C-alpha positions in Angstrom: 125.8 -116.2 -20.1 125.2 -119.7 -21.4 125.8 -121.0 -25.0 122.1 -120.3 -25.9 122.5 -116.6 -25.1 125.8 -116.4 -27.0 124.2 -117.9 -30.1 121.2 -115.6 -29.8 123.6 -112.6 -29.6 125.5 -114.0 -32.6 122.3 -114.3 -34.6 121.1 -110.9 -33.6 124.5 -109.3 -34.5 124.6 -111.0 -37.9 121.0 -110.0 -38.6 121.7 -106.3 -37.8 124.8 -106.4 -40.0 122.8 -107.9 -42.9 120.0 -105.3 -42.5 122.5 -102.5 -42.5 124.2 -103.9 -45.6 121.0 -104.4 -47.5 119.8 -100.9 -46.5 123.0 -99.4 -47.7 122.6 -101.2 -51.0 119.1 -100.0 -51.4 120.3 -96.5 -50.7 123.0 -96.9 -53.3 125.8 -95.9 -50.9 127.9 -99.1 -50.7 131.5 -98.9 -51.8 130.8 -101.1 -54.8 128.0 -98.8 -55.9 130.0 -95.6 -55.5 133.0 -97.0 -57.4 133.8 -95.8 -60.9 133.4 -98.5 -63.5 134.8 -98.1 -67.0 136.0 -100.3 -69.8 139.7 -100.7 -70.1 142.4 -102.5 -72.1 145.8 -103.9 -71.5 148.3 -101.4 -72.9 151.6 -103.2 -72.1 152.8 -106.6 -70.7 156.1 -107.5 -69.1 157.7 -110.8 -68.5 159.3 -110.8 -65.0 163.1 -111.4 -64.7 163.9 -115.1 -64.5 165.1 -116.3 -61.1 163.6 -113.5 -59.0 161.1 -113.9 -56.2 157.5 -114.8 -57.1 155.0 -111.9 -57.7 151.2 -111.9 -57.8 149.7 -112.2 -61.2 151.3 -111.0 -64.4 152.9 -107.6 -64.5 151.2 -105.3 -67.0 149.9 -101.7 -67.6 146.2 -101.0 -68.0 144.7 -98.1 -70.0 141.3 -96.7 -69.1 139.5 -93.3 -69.5 138.6 -90.8 -66.8 134.8 -90.5 -67.2 134.9 -86.9 -66.0 137.7 -85.4 -68.2 138.1 -88.1 -70.9 141.8 -88.3 -70.1 143.3 -91.7 -70.5 145.1 -93.2 -67.5 147.9 -95.8 -68.2 148.8 -97.3 -64.8 150.7 -100.5 -63.8 148.7 -103.3 -62.3 149.6 -105.9 -59.7 147.1 -108.6 -58.7 147.7 -108.4 -54.9 144.4 -110.0 -54.2 141.1 -111.0 -55.8 140.7 -111.2 -59.5 143.8 -112.5 -61.4 144.3 -113.0 -65.2 146.2 -116.1 -66.2 146.8 -115.0 -69.8 147.3 -111.4 -71.0 148.1 -109.7 -74.2 148.2 -106.1 -75.4 144.8 -104.9 -76.4 142.8 -107.4 -74.3 139.6 -105.7 -73.1 138.8 -105.8 -69.4 136.8 -103.8 -66.9 138.3 -101.3 -64.5 136.8 -100.5 -61.1 138.3 -97.8 -58.8 137.1 -95.5 -55.9 135.9 -92.0 -57.0 138.8 -89.7 -57.6 141.4 -92.5 -57.0 142.2 -94.1 -60.3 145.6 -95.3 -59.0 143.7 -97.7 -56.7 142.0 -99.5 -59.6 141.1 -103.2 -59.8 140.2 -105.3 -62.8 137.3 -107.5 -63.6 135.7 -109.4 -66.5 132.9 -106.9 -66.8 131.8 -103.6 -65.3 128.7 -105.2 -63.7 130.7 -107.6 -61.4 129.6 -107.0 -57.8 128.1 -103.7 -58.6 125.4 -103.9 -55.9 127.8 -104.5 -53.0 125.7 -107.4 -51.6 128.6 -109.8 -50.8 129.0 -108.9 -47.1 125.2 -108.8 -46.4 124.8 -112.2 -48.0 127.7 -113.5 -45.9 126.1 -112.1 -42.8 122.9 -114.0 -43.6 124.9 -117.1 -44.1 126.4 -116.7 -40.6 123.0 -116.0 -39.2 121.7 -119.2 -40.7 124.6 -121.1 -39.2 123.9 -119.8 -35.8 120.2 -120.7 -36.0 121.1 -124.2 -37.2 123.6 -124.7 -34.4 121.2 -123.4 -31.7 118.4 -125.6 -33.0 120.7 -128.7 -33.2 121.8 -128.2 -29.6 118.3 -127.7 -28.3 116.5 -130.3 -30.4 119.2 -132.8 -31.3 121.9 -133.3 -33.9 119.4 -134.5 -36.7 118.5 -130.9 -37.1 122.1 -130.1 -37.9 122.1 -132.7 -40.6 118.9 -131.4 -42.0 119.9 -127.7 -41.7 123.2 -128.3 -43.4 122.2 -130.9 -46.0 119.2 -129.0 -47.5 121.0 -125.8 -48.4 124.1 -127.6 -49.5 122.1 -129.8 -51.9 120.2 -126.8 -53.3 123.1 -124.5 -53.8 125.4 -127.2 -55.3 122.6 -128.2 -57.7 122.7 -124.7 -59.2 126.5 -124.9 -59.3 126.2 -128.3 -61.0 124.0 -126.8 -63.7 126.6 -124.0 -64.2 129.5 -126.4 -64.4 127.7 -128.6 -66.9 126.9 -125.6 -69.1 130.5 -124.4 -69.0 131.9 -127.9 -69.8 129.5 -128.3 -72.7 130.4 -124.9 -74.0 134.1 -125.6 -73.9 133.6 -129.1 -75.5 131.9 -127.4 -78.4 134.9 -125.1 -79.0 137.8 -126.3 -81.1 141.2 -126.9 -79.3 144.1 -124.7 -80.4 147.7 -125.8 -80.0 150.5 -123.2 -80.5 154.2 -123.2 -79.7 155.4 -121.4 -76.6 158.5 -120.9 -74.5 159.2 -120.9 -70.7 160.3 -117.3 -70.4 160.8 -117.1 -66.6 160.6 -119.2 -63.5 160.2 -117.3 -60.2 161.1 -118.9 -56.9 160.0 -117.9 -53.4 161.1 -119.4 -50.1 158.5 -119.3 -47.3 159.3 -119.7 -43.6 156.5 -119.7 -41.0 158.8 -120.4 -38.1 158.1 -124.1 -38.0 158.8 -125.2 -41.6 160.3 -123.9 -44.8 159.0 -124.6 -48.2 159.6 -123.3 -51.7 157.1 -122.3 -54.4 157.7 -121.7 -58.0 155.8 -119.9 -60.8 156.4 -120.3 -64.5 155.6 -117.7 -67.1 155.0 -118.8 -70.7 155.3 -116.6 -73.8 153.4 -117.6 -76.9 151.4 -116.4 -79.9 147.7 -117.1 -80.1 146.2 -118.8 -83.2 145.5 -115.3 -84.5 149.1 -114.3 -84.1 148.7 -112.1 -81.0 151.7 -112.3 -78.6 150.6 -113.3 -75.1 152.1 -114.1 -71.7 150.6 -116.8 -69.5 151.1 -117.9 -65.9 150.9 -121.6 -65.1 148.2 -122.4 -62.6 150.3 -125.0 -60.7 153.9 -125.3 -59.6 156.0 -126.3 -62.7 157.4 -129.6 -61.4 157.8 -131.2 -64.9 161.4 -131.1 -66.0 160.2 -130.2 -69.5 159.1 -126.8 -68.1 162.6 -125.7 -67.3 163.7 -122.2 -68.1 164.0 -121.6 -71.8 162.2 -124.8 -72.8 160.0 -125.0 -75.8 156.5 -126.1 -74.9 153.1 -126.5 -76.6 150.3 -124.4 -75.3 146.8 -125.8 -75.6 143.6 -123.8 -75.1 140.0 -123.7 -76.2 139.1 -121.1 -78.8 137.8 -118.0 -77.0 139.0 -119.2 -73.5 142.7 -118.4 -73.4 142.6 -118.1 -69.6 142.2 -121.9 -69.3 145.3 -122.6 -71.3 147.4 -125.7 -70.3 150.6 -127.4 -71.3 149.0 -130.8 -70.8 145.9 -131.5 -73.1 144.9 -134.4 -70.9 144.7 -132.2 -67.9 142.7 -129.6 -69.8 140.1 -132.3 -70.8 139.9 -133.7 -67.3 139.5 -130.4 -65.4 135.8 -130.0 -66.3 135.1 -133.6 -65.4 136.8 -133.3 -62.1 134.9 -130.1 -61.3 131.6 -131.8 -62.1 132.5 -134.9 -60.1 133.3 -132.7 -57.1 130.1 -130.8 -57.3 128.1 -134.0 -57.7 129.8 -135.4 -54.6 128.7 -132.2 -52.7 125.1 -132.6 -53.9 125.1 -136.3 -52.8 126.5 -135.3 -49.4 123.8 -132.7 -49.0 121.0 -135.0 -50.0 122.4 -137.8 -47.7 122.6 -135.4 -44.8 119.1 -134.1 -45.3 117.6 -137.6 -45.7 119.5 -138.8 -42.6 118.4 -135.9 -40.6 114.7 -136.3 -41.6 114.7 -140.0 -40.8 116.3 -139.4 -37.4 113.9 -136.7 -36.3 
């Protein structure tokens, strides 16, 4: 079988998977649609022991009701994959999602509607189908079709992302900045060895009180390389009112993060437009 046949099989397989996924979603039988979705809250938060190995997320216990019996479950949570909170406090409201009859396998989200239709994998299959069609067309008709096929969707999708990023940046800019004292409560260290190289990663956990006086625990997004973030050091935590998850120890970094995000998205839009224009001119 030549490459053309392989790409056609690829496209056919992706199309079948997409149809199955969309059909399951319409029938309401996807895993996401069958999941139990209830509001929950953080019942307890722990600061990990300083000097231990790194762990995913921030250790905490989550309380949520059983919709069938009304009984409240209080279970520990570990962010092994997917959604991860950067700042937590007792009483924080979150959404809890778990398989029917298996509350111990719960996951957390910002709201109960997140991913409720189970369309992630079908959409991904359509994306793979499109990639196969573009590759097949480019090989048969010439590389300008690859530029056109990749540039147009990149420019369109990233334009919507750009609108979203601008809206978020404007919203955060309109919120007042809050600065509160904090303390580096623990630094966890892990050594990784892939057989060829060895490297060390660190994670710092910060304890502080919000502007309203609520005790909170935060996890730094990046490796704490600044000597001022040593264990036990007093730090100043900066965050935008109503957006504690975006806290930072460096206010300049906090101000520049939105600009960097917008600059990256603009670059992607320009690359998409350039690719589409170049492909159209070369046809």
